Backbone as a printed PyTorch tensor [residue, N CA C, xyz], in Angstrom:
tensor([[[ 214.9320,   56.3560, -140.1230],
         [ 216.1300,   55.5470, -140.1380],
         [ 217.3090,   56.4330, -140.5130]],

        [[ 218.3130,   56.4150, -139.6940],
         [ 219.4920,   57.2390, -139.9160],
         [ 220.3510,   56.6240, -141.0230]],

        [[ 220.7480,   57.4810, -141.9830],
         [ 221.5740,   57.0070, -143.0850],
         [ 223.0150,   56.8470, -142.6300]],

        [[ 223.6200,   55.7330, -143.0220],
         [ 225.0100,   55.4790, -142.6610],
         [ 225.9260,   56.4080, -143.4330]],

        [[ 227.0230,   56.7660, -142.8090],
         [ 228.0070,   57.6420, -143.4180],
         [ 228.6760,   56.9290, -144.5920]],

        [[ 228.7960,   57.6420, -145.6850],
         [ 229.4660,   57.0930, -146.8610],
         [ 230.9050,   57.5870, -146.8460]],

        [[ 231.8010,   56.7220, -146.4220],
         [ 233.2000,   57.1390, -146.2910],
         [ 234.1590,   56.3400, -147.1770]],

        [[ 233.6100,   55.5540, -148.0780],
         [ 234.4310,   54.7740, -149.0120],
         [ 234.3040,   55.3850, -150.4010]],

        [[ 235.4140,   55.4680, -151.1200],
         [ 235.4270,   56.0390, -152.4610],
         [ 235.6630,   54.9580, -153.4990]],

        [[ 234.9900,   55.1060, -154.6160],
         [ 235.2500,   54.2800, -155.7870],
         [ 235.7310,   55.2240, -156.8820]],

        [[ 236.8680,   54.9260, -157.4410],
         [ 237.4350,   55.7870, -158.4850],
         [ 237.7420,   54.9090, -159.6900]],

        [[ 237.3000,   55.3620, -160.8520],
         [ 237.6370,   54.6600, -162.0820],
         [ 237.6840,   55.6640, -163.2230]],

        [[ 238.3690,   55.2940, -164.2690],
         [ 238.5470,   56.1810, -165.4060],
         [ 237.7200,   55.6800, -166.5840]],

        [[ 237.2900,   56.6200, -167.4130],
         [ 236.5510,   56.2970, -168.6310],
         [ 237.1430,   57.1030, -169.7890]],

        [[ 236.9120,   56.6220, -170.9980],
         [ 237.3550,   57.3880, -172.1560],
         [ 236.2450,   58.3620, -172.5780]],

        [[ 236.4780,   59.1500, -173.6010],
         [ 235.5330,   60.1890, -174.0250],
         [ 234.1810,   59.5970, -174.4500]],

        [[ 234.2130,   58.5050, -175.2110],
         [ 232.9620,   57.8710, -175.6520],
         [ 232.1530,   57.3620, -174.4650]],

        [[ 232.8280,   56.7120, -173.5360],
         [ 232.1410,   56.2050, -172.3380],
         [ 231.5620,   57.3670, -171.5310]],

        [[ 232.3120,   58.4580, -171.4130],
         [ 231.8410,   59.6360, -170.6860],
         [ 230.5620,   60.1800, -171.3180]],

        [[ 230.5250,   60.2410, -172.6320],
         [ 229.3370,   60.7360, -173.3320],
         [ 228.1300,   59.8360, -173.1080]],

        [[ 228.3650,   58.5370, -173.1170],
         [ 227.2760,   57.5910, -172.8500],
         [ 226.7560,   57.7760, -171.4270]],

        [[ 227.6700,   57.9240, -170.4850],
         [ 227.2760,   58.1260, -169.0830],
         [ 226.4890,   59.4180, -168.9440]],

        [[ 226.9000,   60.4740, -169.6000],
         [ 226.1820,   61.7500, -169.5370],
         [ 224.7710,   61.6270, -170.1110]],

        [[ 224.6400,   60.9230, -171.2250],
         [ 223.3180,   60.7120, -171.8210],
         [ 222.4050,   59.9410, -170.8680]],

        [[ 222.9610,   58.9290, -170.2430],
         [ 222.1670,   58.1320, -169.3080],
         [ 221.7630,   58.9760, -168.0950]],

        [[ 222.6710,   59.8050, -167.6170],
         [ 222.3920,   60.6640, -166.4680],
         [ 221.2670,   61.6460, -166.7910]],

        [[ 221.2620,   62.1740, -168.0110],
         [ 220.2080,   63.1010, -168.4220],
         [ 218.8380,   62.4400, -168.4350]],

        [[ 218.7960,   61.1500, -168.7500],
         [ 217.5230,   60.4220, -168.8220],
         [ 216.9860,   60.0440, -167.4430]],

        [[ 217.8490,   60.0010, -166.4570],
         [ 217.4600,   59.5390, -165.1260],
         [ 217.1050,   60.7120, -164.2240]],

        [[ 216.1740,   60.4750, -163.3630],
         [ 215.7330,   61.5010, -162.4150],
         [ 216.4920,   61.3210, -161.1000]],

        [[ 217.7790,   61.6510, -161.1450],
         [ 218.6210,   61.5330, -159.9510],
         [ 219.2920,   62.8710, -159.6890]],

        [[ 219.7130,   63.0630, -158.4570],
         [ 220.3060,   64.3500, -158.0800],
         [ 221.7910,   64.4450, -158.4010]],

        [[ 222.4460,   63.3010, -158.5850],
         [ 223.8860,   63.3480, -158.8320],
         [ 224.3410,   62.0880, -159.5600]],

        [[ 225.5140,   62.1870, -160.1390],
         [ 226.1140,   61.0360, -160.7940],
         [ 226.4130,   59.9540, -159.7570]],

        [[ 226.7960,   60.3690, -158.5670],
         [ 227.0720,   59.4020, -157.4940],
         [ 225.8380,   58.5790, -157.1660]],

        [[ 224.6900,   59.2410, -157.1100],
         [ 223.4450,   58.5270, -156.8110],
         [ 223.1390,   57.5050, -157.9020]],

        [[ 223.3170,   57.9050, -159.1520],
         [ 223.0950,   56.9870, -160.2680],
         [ 224.0290,   55.7860, -160.1880]],

        [[ 225.3190,   56.0320, -160.0040],
         [ 226.2870,   54.9390, -159.9480],
         [ 226.0150,   54.0110, -158.7710]],

        [[ 225.7100,   54.5830, -157.6180],
         [ 225.4350,   53.7870, -156.4320],
         [ 224.2510,   52.8550, -156.6970]],

        [[ 223.1890,   53.4060, -157.2550],
         [ 221.9980,   52.6030, -157.5220],
         [ 222.3000,   51.5040, -158.5460]],

        [[ 223.0110,   51.8540, -159.5910],
         [ 223.3290,   50.8650, -160.6310],
         [ 224.2460,   49.7670, -160.1050]],

        [[ 225.1990,   50.1050, -159.2710],
         [ 226.1180,   49.1080, -158.7430],
         [ 225.4250,   48.1720, -157.7450]],

        [[ 224.5210,   48.7170, -156.9650],
         [ 223.8410,   47.9060, -155.9500],
         [ 222.7100,   47.0760, -156.5680]],

        [[ 221.9450,   47.6880, -157.4580],
         [ 220.7510,   47.0370, -157.9930],
         [ 220.9020,   46.5350, -159.4240]],

        [[ 221.9870,   46.8730, -160.0710],
         [ 222.2360,   46.3750, -161.4120],
         [ 221.7720,   47.3020, -162.5240]],

        [[ 220.7480,   48.1260, -162.2660],
         [ 220.2340,   49.0210, -163.2910],
         [ 219.4310,   50.1240, -162.6160]],

        [[ 219.4360,   51.2740, -163.2240],
         [ 218.5730,   52.3560, -162.7480],
         [ 217.4210,   52.4390, -163.7310]],

        [[ 216.2260,   52.3390, -163.2490],
         [ 215.0560,   52.2750, -164.1200],
         [ 214.0830,   53.3880, -163.7830]],

        [[ 213.8030,   54.2160, -164.7740],
         [ 212.7480,   55.2210, -164.6860],
         [ 211.6120,   54.7040, -165.5450]],

        [[ 210.4010,   54.7880, -165.0810],
         [ 209.2760,   54.3550, -165.8980],
         [ 208.1540,   55.3680, -165.7950]],

        [[ 207.3080,   55.3130, -166.7920],
         [ 206.2090,   56.2480, -166.9100],
         [ 205.0180,   55.7210, -166.0980]],

        [[ 204.7480,   56.3590, -164.9880],
         [ 203.6400,   55.9280, -164.1330],
         [ 202.3080,   56.0220, -164.8580]],

        [[ 202.1830,   56.9850, -165.7560],
         [ 200.9270,   57.1630, -166.4840],
         [ 200.6300,   55.9590, -167.3770]],

        [[ 201.6470,   55.4020, -168.0170],
         [ 201.4320,   54.2200, -168.8570],
         [ 200.9590,   53.0450, -168.0130]],

        [[ 201.5370,   52.8840, -166.8360],
         [ 201.1060,   51.7890, -165.9580],
         [ 199.6850,   52.0150, -165.4590]],

        [[ 199.3190,   53.2680, -165.2070],
         [ 197.9450,   53.5700, -164.8000],
         [ 196.9650,   53.2090, -165.9160]],

        [[ 197.3420,   53.4850, -167.1600],
         [ 196.4790,   53.1410, -168.2960],
         [ 196.2750,   51.6340, -168.3820]],

        [[ 197.3370,   50.8900, -168.1670],
         [ 197.2250,   49.4300, -168.2130],
         [ 196.3520,   48.9320, -167.0760]],

        [[ 196.5480,   49.4930, -165.8910],
         [ 195.7170,   49.0900, -164.7550],
         [ 194.2440,   49.3760, -165.0360]],

        [[ 193.9600,   50.5380, -165.6160],
         [ 192.5820,   50.8850, -165.9570],
         [ 192.0170,   49.9300, -167.0020]],

        [[ 192.8380,   49.5570, -167.9870],
         [ 192.3820,   48.6290, -169.0150],
         [ 192.0800,   47.2600, -168.4100]],

        [[ 192.9290,   46.8030, -167.5070],
         [ 192.6880,   45.5180, -166.8430],
         [ 191.4020,   45.5780, -166.0210]],

        [[ 191.2210,   46.6860, -165.2940],
         [ 190.0090,   46.8350, -164.4810],
         [ 188.7600,   46.8770, -165.3630]],

        [[ 188.8560,   47.5110, -166.5190],
         [ 187.7260,   47.5890, -167.4410],
         [ 187.3650,   46.2110, -167.9820]],

        [[ 188.3750,   45.4480, -168.3910],
         [ 188.1380,   44.0940, -168.8880],
         [ 187.5400,   43.2280, -167.7820]],

        [[ 188.0970,   43.3220, -166.5850],
         [ 187.5790,   42.5340, -165.4560],
         [ 186.1350,   42.9200, -165.1430]],

        [[ 185.8260,   44.2100, -165.1960],
         [ 184.4650,   44.6670, -164.9430],
         [ 183.5060,   44.1250, -166.0100]],

        [[ 183.9320,   44.1600, -167.2770],
         [ 183.0870,   43.6180, -168.3470],
         [ 182.8360,   42.1240, -168.1550]],

        [[ 183.8670,   41.3950, -167.8000],
         [ 183.7090,   39.9570, -167.5570],
         [ 182.7260,   39.7260, -166.4130]],

        [[ 182.8620,   40.5090, -165.3570],
         [ 181.9710,   40.3650, -164.2100],
         [ 180.5140,   40.6570, -164.6010]],

        [[ 180.2980,   41.7120, -165.3630],
         [ 178.9370,   42.0450, -165.8000],
         [ 178.3530,   40.9500, -166.6830]],

        [[ 179.1690,   40.4290, -167.6010],
         [ 178.7020,   39.3460, -168.4720],
         [ 178.3580,   38.1110, -167.6460]],

        [[ 179.1970,   37.7780, -166.6770],
         [ 178.9510,   36.6030, -165.8320],
         [ 177.6480,   36.7600, -165.0490]],

        [[ 177.4030,   37.9540, -164.4920],
         [ 176.1480,   38.1810, -163.7580],
         [ 174.9420,   38.0220, -164.6810]],

        [[ 175.0310,   38.5910, -165.8850],
         [ 173.9010,   38.5130, -166.8150],
         [ 173.6720,   37.0740, -167.2610]],

        [[ 174.7470,   36.3400, -167.5620],
         [ 174.6100,   34.9480, -167.9910],
         [ 174.0060,   34.1190, -166.8670]],

        [[ 174.4370,   34.3500, -165.6320],
         [ 173.8820,   33.6140, -164.4960],
         [ 172.4100,   33.9410, -164.2790]],

        [[ 172.0230,   35.1810, -164.5440],
         [ 170.6310,   35.5890, -164.3130],
         [ 169.7140,   35.2110, -165.4640]],

        [[ 170.2080,   35.3140, -166.7050],
         [ 169.3230,   35.1380, -167.8570],
         [ 169.7160,   33.9910, -168.7740]],

        [[ 170.8660,   33.4100, -168.5620],
         [ 171.4270,   32.3730, -169.4370],
         [ 171.6360,   32.8800, -170.8570]],

        [[ 171.8240,   34.2080, -171.0070],
         [ 172.0500,   34.8050, -172.3200],
         [ 173.3430,   35.6240, -172.3130]],

        [[ 173.9730,   35.6380, -173.4720],
         [ 175.1450,   36.4750, -173.6680],
         [ 174.9690,   37.2030, -174.9950]],

        [[ 175.3920,   38.4400, -175.0380],
         [ 175.1650,   39.2650, -176.2250],
         [ 176.4680,   39.4660, -176.9900]],

        [[ 176.3370,   39.4720, -178.3380],
         [ 177.5070,   39.6460, -179.1860],
         [ 178.2060,   40.9740, -178.9090]],

        [[ 177.4490,   42.0280, -178.6490],
         [ 178.0390,   43.3410, -178.3960],
         [ 178.9270,   43.3040, -177.1510]],

        [[ 178.4950,   42.5960, -176.1320],
         [ 179.3120,   42.4840, -174.9210],
         [ 180.6280,   41.7680, -175.2210]],

        [[ 180.5660,   40.6980, -175.9890],
         [ 181.7810,   39.9690, -176.3450],
         [ 182.6940,   40.8360, -177.2160]],

        [[ 182.0920,   41.6200, -178.1210],
         [ 182.8690,   42.5250, -178.9580],
         [ 183.5870,   43.5590, -178.0990]],

        [[ 182.8980,   44.1620, -177.1450],
         [ 183.5030,   45.1560, -176.2610],
         [ 184.6000,   44.5380, -175.4020]],

        [[ 184.3570,   43.3280, -174.9550],
         [ 185.3640,   42.6190, -174.1720],
         [ 186.6160,   42.3760, -175.0110]],

        [[ 186.4320,   41.9440, -176.2600],
         [ 187.5720,   41.7150, -177.1450],
         [ 188.3260,   43.0100, -177.4200]],

        [[ 187.6220,   44.1150, -177.5720],
         [ 188.2730,   45.4100, -177.7710],
         [ 189.1480,   45.7690, -176.5680]],

        [[ 188.6240,   45.5180, -175.3700],
         [ 189.3830,   45.7930, -174.1530],
         [ 190.6380,   44.9440, -174.0560]],

        [[ 190.5050,   43.6840, -174.3930],
         [ 191.6570,   42.7820, -174.3590],
         [ 192.6910,   43.2200, -175.3990]],

        [[ 192.2260,   43.6140, -176.5860],
         [ 193.1460,   44.0790, -177.6310],
         [ 193.8960,   45.3310, -177.1830]],

        [[ 193.1890,   46.2580, -176.5490],
         [ 193.8180,   47.4870, -176.0670],
         [ 194.8850,   47.1560, -175.0140]],

        [[ 194.5370,   46.2710, -174.1170],
         [ 195.4790,   45.8470, -173.0830],
         [ 196.7020,   45.1840, -173.7120]],

        [[ 196.4800,   44.3410, -174.7020],
         [ 197.5720,   43.6550, -175.3780],
         [ 198.5160,   44.6560, -176.0360]],

        [[ 197.9750,   45.6710, -176.6800],
         [ 198.8060,   46.7000, -177.3240],
         [ 199.6650,   47.4310, -176.2890]],

        [[ 199.0720,   47.7480, -175.1600],
         [ 199.8180,   48.4580, -174.1230],
         [ 200.9370,   47.5890, -173.5660]],

        [[ 200.6700,   46.3150, -173.3810],
         [ 201.7030,   45.4090, -172.8830],
         [ 202.8220,   45.2390, -173.9030]],

        [[ 202.4850,   45.1940, -175.1860],
         [ 203.5170,   45.1060, -176.2200],
         [ 204.3790,   46.3620, -176.2300]],

        [[ 203.7710,   47.5230, -176.0020],
         [ 204.5150,   48.7710, -175.9370],
         [ 205.5270,   48.7230, -174.7860]],

        [[ 205.0750,   48.2810, -173.6370],
         [ 205.9830,   48.2010, -172.4780],
         [ 207.1100,   47.2200, -172.7580]],

        [[ 206.7960,   46.1090, -173.3790],
         [ 207.8350,   45.1400, -173.7080],
         [ 208.8740,   45.7600, -174.6390]],

        [[ 208.4310,   46.5100, -175.6310],
         [ 209.3940,   47.1300, -176.5540],
         [ 210.2450,   48.1770, -175.8350]],

        [[ 209.6400,   48.9030, -174.8970],
         [ 210.3980,   49.8850, -174.1280],
         [ 211.4220,   49.2040, -173.2220]],

        [[ 211.0560,   48.0910, -172.6310],
         [ 211.9930,   47.3610, -171.7800],
         [ 213.1580,   46.7970, -172.5920]],

        [[ 212.8860,   46.3850, -173.8220],
         [ 213.9620,   45.8770, -174.6730],
         [ 214.9630,   46.9770, -174.9890]],

        [[ 214.5170,   48.2170, -175.0070],
         [ 215.4180,   49.3430, -175.2630],
         [ 216.4030,   49.5610, -174.1070]],

        [[ 216.1190,   48.9650, -172.9560],
         [ 216.9930,   49.1330, -171.7900],
         [ 218.2680,   48.3060, -171.8910]],

        [[ 218.3500,   47.4660, -172.8830],
         [ 219.5580,   46.6780, -173.1020],
         [ 220.7360,   47.6490, -173.1620]],

        [[ 221.7520,   47.4790, -172.3280],
         [ 222.8770,   48.4360, -172.2710],
         [ 223.5400,   48.6700, -173.6280]],

        [[ 223.4890,   47.7130, -174.5270],
         [ 224.1100,   47.9060, -175.8310],
         [ 223.3150,   48.8880, -176.6880]],

        [[ 222.0590,   49.1800, -176.2980],
         [ 221.2250,   50.1260, -177.0420],
         [ 221.3740,   51.5440, -176.5580]],

        [[ 222.0550,   51.7500, -175.4340],
         [ 222.1490,   53.1010, -174.8550],
         [ 223.4510,   53.7410, -175.2710]]])
């Protein structure tokens, strides 16, 4: 897809404090230019960088919990028995997942523009 020519300019002034805040935000973002950052923020409302590794950990934790539930369900269907150790391991997995989700929530709260 051919990119459209960017022939419109947006010009605005900032004071020293605002400039410093913008520079700090630019350093945190993985963008090639200030123009790219501003364009993305103006069109989408916010520029968001996130840690793919943290999301992979959460996905793995969810898959682990789901796998444990599936194994327990198969065993209960086959033997009509459930073991305390399995429930303990399942609870550990859920707790780990909960901690990771709380971490992400706290990180998202830091994105509040008044915190930057």
